[in-house]
PAMARKOL-919366 format. One record per residue (C-alpha): residue in one letter; x, y, z. Coordinates in pm, whole numbers, always signed. Layout:
// residues N
{r "A",{X,Y,Z}},
...
END
This chain:
// residues 50
{r "X",{+1371,+569,-777}},
{r "X",{+1423,+296,-524}},
{r "X",{+1332,-52,-647}},
{r "X",{+1283,-149,-283}},
{r "X",{+1011,+112,-241}},
{r "X",{+838,+1,-561}},
{r "X",{+854,-363,-448}},
{r "X",{+712,-271,-109}},
{r "X",{+427,-79,-277}},
{r "X",{+348,-380,-497}},
{r "X",{+356,-623,-202}},
{r "X",{+132,-398,+7}},
{r "X",{-108,-356,-286}},
{r "X",{-132,-732,-332}},
{r "X",{-188,-780,+41}},
{r "X",{-470,-527,+38}},
{r "X",{-633,-695,-263}},
{r "X",{-618,-1034,-91}},
{r "X",{-757,-898,+235}},
{r "X",{-1037,-707,+66}},
{r "X",{-1146,-1015,-125}},
{r "X",{-1218,-1200,+199}},
{r "X",{-1293,-922,+449}},
{r "X",{-1524,-622,+449}},
{r "X",{-1359,-300,+329}},
{r "X",{-1434,-149,+670}},
{r "X",{-1240,-420,+857}},
{r "X",{-940,-310,+1061}},
{r "X",{-700,-525,+857}},
{r "X",{-807,-374,+524}},
{r "X",{-799,-21,+667}},
{r "X",{-446,-75,+802}},
{r "X",{-323,-215,+469}},
{r "X",{-486,+74,+283}},
{r "X",{-327,+325,+518}},
{r "X",{+15,+166,+476}},
{r "X",{-24,+167,+97}},
{r "X",{-128,+532,+105}},
{r "X",{+184,+620,+304}},
{r "X",{+408,+432,+63}},
{r "X",{+247,+602,-237}},
{r "X",{+294,+942,-72}},
{r "X",{+661,+859,-14}},
{r "X",{+692,+757,-380}},
{r "X",{+543,+1089,-494}},
{r "X",{+773,+1286,-264}},
{r "X",{+1082,+1107,-398}},
{r "X",{+963,+1148,-757}},
{r "X",{+919,+1523,-715}},
{r "X",{+1269,+1582,-576}},
END
């Protein structure tokens, strides 16, 4: 498993937590961060299952 991918997931997760603590969950910024995190987690699962 790529440490870079895991680090990117953690950074994105932290960004989303920070954004959601100051912005509504329906804000564009939170939605974009959530979408990016979802994509990274999907990539993680794909790599894990290979």
